[in-house]
C-alpha positions as a LaTeX table, in Angstrom:
\begin{tabular}{lrrr}
\hline
Residue & $x$ (\AA) & $y$ (\AA) & $z$ (\AA) \\
\hline
Unk1 & $-31.48$ & 8.22 & $-15.93$ \\
Unk2 & $-28.07$ & 8.81 & $-17.43$ \\
Unk3 & $-24.71$ & 8.39 & $-15.72$ \\
Unk4 & $-24.17$ & 12.08 & $-14.93$ \\
Unk5 & $-27.51$ & 12.40 & $-13.17$ \\
Unk6 & $-26.87$ & 9.23 & $-11.16$ \\
Unk7 & $-23.39$ & 10.43 & $-10.13$ \\
Unk8 & $-24.75$ & 13.80 & $-9.01$ \\
Unk9 & $-26.60$ & 12.10 & $-6.15$ \\
Unk10 & $-23.42$ & 10.59 & $-4.70$ \\
Unk11 & $-22.30$ & 12.28 & $-1.51$ \\
Unk12 & $-19.12$ & 11.90 & 0.51 \\
Unk13 & $-15.47$ & 12.58 & 0.05 \\
Unk14 & $-13.50$ & 11.54 & $-2.99$ \\
Unk15 & $-10.44$ & 11.24 & $-0.74$ \\
Unk16 & $-11.80$ & 8.00 & 0.72 \\
Unk17 & $-11.83$ & 6.46 & $-2.73$ \\
Unk18 & $-8.36$ & 7.87 & $-3.34$ \\
Unk19 & $-6.97$ & 6.25 & $-0.23$ \\
Unk20 & $-8.60$ & 2.97 & $-1.15$ \\
Unk21 & $-6.75$ & 3.07 & $-4.45$ \\
Unk22 & $-3.54$ & 4.23 & $-2.75$ \\
Unk23 & $-3.64$ & 1.23 & $-0.39$ \\
Unk24 & $-3.38$ & $-1.17$ & $-3.33$ \\
Unk25 & 0.23 & $-0.17$ & $-4.07$ \\
Unk26 & 1.69 & $-0.92$ & $-0.63$ \\
Unk27 & $-0.36$ & $-4.11$ & $-0.44$ \\
Unk28 & 1.14 & $-5.39$ & $-3.67$ \\
Unk29 & 4.58 & $-4.21$ & $-2.59$ \\
Unk30 & 4.38 & $-6.10$ & 0.70 \\
Unk31 & 3.33 & $-9.26$ & $-1.09$ \\
Unk32 & 6.28 & $-9.06$ & $-3.46$ \\
Unk33 & 8.85 & $-8.29$ & $-0.72$ \\
Unk34 & 7.69 & $-11.04$ & 1.59 \\
Unk35 & 7.36 & $-13.56$ & $-1.24$ \\
Unk36 & 10.86 & $-12.86$ & $-2.53$ \\
Unk37 & 12.28 & $-13.11$ & 1.00 \\
Unk38 & 10.70 & $-16.52$ & 1.44 \\
Unk39 & 12.03 & $-17.56$ & $-1.95$ \\
Unk40 & 15.54 & $-16.34$ & $-1.08$ \\
Unk41 & 15.45 & $-18.15$ & 2.27 \\
Unk42 & 14.40 & $-21.36$ & 0.56 \\
Unk43 & 17.28 & $-21.07$ & $-1.90$ \\
Unk44 & 19.96 & $-20.14$ & 0.66 \\
Unk45 & 18.89 & $-20.92$ & 4.24 \\
Unk46 & 22.18 & $-19.68$ & 5.67 \\
Unk47 & 21.27 & $-16.10$ & 4.67 \\
Unk48 & 17.87 & $-16.19$ & 6.42 \\
Unk49 & 18.85 & $-13.68$ & 9.13 \\
Unk50 & 20.27 & $-11.14$ & 6.70 \\
Unk51 & 17.31 & $-11.49$ & 4.37 \\
Unk52 & 14.86 & $-11.07$ & 7.25 \\
Unk53 & 16.55 & $-7.84$ & 8.39 \\
Unk54 & 16.51 & $-6.42$ & 4.88 \\
Unk55 & 12.86 & $-7.47$ & 4.52 \\
Unk56 & 11.86 & $-5.54$ & 7.66 \\
Unk57 & 13.59 & $-2.39$ & 6.38 \\
Unk58 & 11.72 & $-2.76$ & 3.08 \\
Unk59 & 8.42 & $-3.30$ & 4.88 \\
Unk60 & 8.98 & $-0.13$ & 6.94 \\
Unk61 & 9.57 & 1.91 & 3.78 \\
Unk62 & 6.51 & 0.46 & 2.07 \\
Unk63 & 4.33 & 1.15 & 5.10 \\
Unk64 & 5.60 & 4.75 & 5.12 \\
Unk65 & 4.02 & 5.12 & 1.69 \\
Unk66 & 0.71 & 3.86 & 3.07 \\
Unk67 & 0.86 & 6.36 & 5.94 \\
Unk68 & 1.59 & 9.19 & 3.52 \\
Unk69 & $-1.41$ & 8.04 & 1.49 \\
Unk70 & $-3.72$ & 8.14 & 4.50 \\
Unk71 & $-2.44$ & 11.52 & 5.74 \\
Unk72 & $-2.50$ & 13.35 & 2.39 \\
Unk73 & $-6.31$ & 13.70 & 2.07 \\
Unk74 & $-6.45$ & 15.46 & 5.46 \\
Unk75 & $-4.01$ & 18.09 & 4.23 \\
Unk76 & $-5.70$ & 18.54 & 0.87 \\
Unk77 & $-9.26$ & 18.92 & 2.14 \\
Unk78 & $-10.36$ & 22.28 & 3.43 \\
\hline
\end{tabular}
C-alpha cells in the first residue's frame, strides 16, 4: 500500500489540523513574553508593575491571534 492510497482513507476536516498548527505560534509567543517579563522583573524589581501591565497587553494581542486561528476555518468551510 503506497502513501497516496493510505491517505485516501483519511476522513475529517483539514481545518482541525490547520488550527492545531496555528495554535503553536501563540503558544510560543506566550512563552517568550512571559519569560522575558520574568527576566525583566528579576533584573529591575522596581519596574515589576509596569512590566506586568505591558505583559498583559501583549498576552491579549497574542490570544487574539489564537482566536482568529480558531474562527477562520468556520468561515472558510462551506
